[in-house]
C-alpha positions as CSV (number, residue, x, y, z in Angstrom):
1,X,110.9,87.9,117.5
2,X,108.1,89.6,115.5
3,X,108.7,89.8,111.8
4,X,106.9,91.4,108.8
5,X,104.0,89.6,107.5
6,X,103.0,87.9,110.7
7,X,100.0,88.6,113.0
8,X,101.1,91.1,115.6
9,X,101.1,89.6,119.1
10,X,98.1,90.8,121.1
11,X,98.6,92.8,124.3
12,X,96.7,94.9,126.8
13,X,98.6,97.5,128.8
14,X,97.6,100.5,131.0
15,X,98.0,103.9,129.5
16,X,98.9,107.2,131.2
17,X,95.3,107.4,132.6
18,X,95.4,103.9,134.0
19,X,93.0,102.6,131.3
20,X,93.6,99.3,129.6
21,X,94.6,99.7,125.9
22,X,94.6,96.5,123.8
23,X,95.9,96.0,120.3
24,X,92.5,94.5,119.5
25,X,90.8,97.8,120.3
26,X,92.0,99.0,116.8
27,X,91.4,95.9,114.8
28,X,89.3,96.7,111.7
29,X,89.5,100.4,112.6
30,X,93.0,101.9,112.6
31,X,96.5,101.3,111.6
32,X,98.8,101.1,114.7
33,X,102.2,102.7,114.9
34,X,103.6,100.8,117.9
35,X,106.9,102.3,119.0
36,X,109.0,101.0,121.9
37,X,111.4,103.4,123.5
38,X,113.8,103.0,126.5
39,X,112.8,105.8,129.0
40,X,110.7,108.9,129.5
41,X,112.5,112.2,129.7
42,X,115.8,111.1,128.2
43,X,117.2,113.0,125.2
44,X,116.7,110.5,122.4
45,X,113.3,109.4,123.7
46,X,112.1,113.0,124.1
47,X,113.2,113.8,120.5
48,X,111.4,110.8,119.1
49,X,108.2,111.5,121.1
50,X,108.2,115.1,120.0
51,X,108.8,114.1,116.4
52,X,105.7,111.8,116.6
53,X,103.8,114.7,118.3
54,X,104.7,117.1,115.5
55,X,103.5,114.6,112.9
56,X,100.5,113.3,114.9
57,X,97.9,115.1,112.7
58,X,99.4,113.5,109.5
59,X,99.2,110.1,111.1
60,X,95.6,110.7,112.2
61,X,94.7,111.9,108.7
62,X,96.2,108.6,107.5
63,X,93.9,106.6,109.7
64,X,96.7,105.6,112.2
65,X,97.0,105.7,115.9
66,X,100.4,106.1,117.7
67,X,101.1,104.1,120.8
68,X,104.4,104.5,122.7
69,X,105.6,101.7,125.0
70,X,108.3,101.8,127.7
71,X,108.9,100.2,131.0
72,X,108.1,103.5,132.8
73,X,105.4,103.7,135.4
74,X,102.1,105.4,134.6
75,X,103.0,108.5,136.7
76,X,106.2,109.0,134.6
77,X,104.1,108.8,131.4
78,X,101.8,111.5,132.8
79,X,104.6,113.8,133.5
80,X,106.2,113.1,130.1
81,X,102.9,113.8,128.2
82,X,102.2,117.0,130.2
83,X,105.7,118.4,129.8
84,X,105.9,117.9,126.0
85,X,102.2,118.0,125.0
86,X,102.1,114.5,123.6
87,X,98.7,113.9,121.9
88,X,98.9,110.1,122.0
89,X,98.9,107.3,124.6
90,X,102.0,106.0,126.3
91,X,101.6,102.4,127.6
92,X,103.3,101.1,130.7
93,X,105.1,97.8,130.2
94,X,106.8,97.7,133.6
95,X,107.4,93.9,133.6
96,X,108.6,94.2,129.9
97,X,106.3,91.3,129.0
98,X,105.2,92.9,125.7
99,X,108.7,94.1,124.9
100,X,109.9,90.6,125.3
101,X,107.1,89.2,123.0
102,X,108.1,91.7,120.3
103,X,111.8,90.9,120.7
104,X,112.8,94.4,121.8
105,X,113.9,93.6,125.4
106,X,117.6,92.9,124.7
107,X,121.0,92.9,126.4
108,X,122.5,96.4,126.0
109,X,126.1,97.5,126.6
110,X,126.9,101.0,127.8
111,X,130.3,102.1,129.0
112,X,131.3,98.4,129.3
113,X,128.3,97.7,131.5
114,X,125.8,95.1,130.3
115,X,122.1,95.4,131.2
116,X,118.7,94.5,129.8
117,X,116.6,97.2,128.2
118,X,114.4,98.3,125.3
119,X,115.9,98.4,121.8
120,X,114.3,101.4,120.2
121,X,111.9,99.8,117.6
122,X,108.8,100.7,115.7
123,X,106.1,98.4,114.2
124,X,103.6,99.3,111.6
125,X,100.5,97.1,112.1
126,X,97.6,97.2,109.6
127,X,93.9,97.2,110.4
128,X,93.8,93.4,110.3
129,X,96.5,93.2,112.9
130,X,99.3,92.1,110.6
131,X,102.8,93.5,110.9
132,X,103.5,95.4,107.7
133,X,106.9,96.9,108.6
134,X,109.5,96.6,111.4
135,X,112.2,99.0,112.3
136,X,114.8,97.8,114.8
137,X,117.7,99.8,116.3
138,X,116.0,103.0,115.3
139,X,118.0,106.1,114.8
140,X,115.6,108.9,115.7
141,X,116.6,111.5,113.0
142,X,114.2,111.2,110.0
143,X,112.6,108.1,111.5
144,X,109.1,109.5,111.8
145,X,109.1,110.7,108.2
146,X,110.1,107.2,107.1
147,X,107.3,105.6,109.1
148,X,104.7,108.0,107.7
149,X,106.0,107.4,104.1
150,X,105.8,103.7,104.6
151,X,102.3,103.9,106.1
152,X,101.1,105.8,103.0
153,X,102.8,103.3,100.7
154,X,101.1,100.4,102.5
155,X,97.8,102.1,102.3
156,X,98.2,102.7,98.6
157,X,98.6,99.0,98.1
């Protein structure tokens, strides 16, 4: 379970283009908004992705990169990005190894059926790779604004 104040677990996953993206790629360069979501093209995940899209310029101006992570395949990510014009990378964690390391691969319960899946979560990681803020069981409405406000507060020291 990843907590605030600790070094973020390193990872390397393929993005929508099949290129490896590692957390270490941004060390010393950018803040990382790492958000885990259950599934491409579903209502809540689409709203969250589009909210991040709509605020992408503000995150970029604040020296941050947005990375979305789900268990979806690369091809699904390509379709999701194309359909909604997402200007950031979506990483494929098909074996949910990174989700498990971050403590977001959890037992879920829907209509009395138990299954394993992603708990919608966001991590704000600073340029040194330290976790500054963790949001778990994210409710999509107003979440992106809260992340952006927290990022600016962290940057202000």
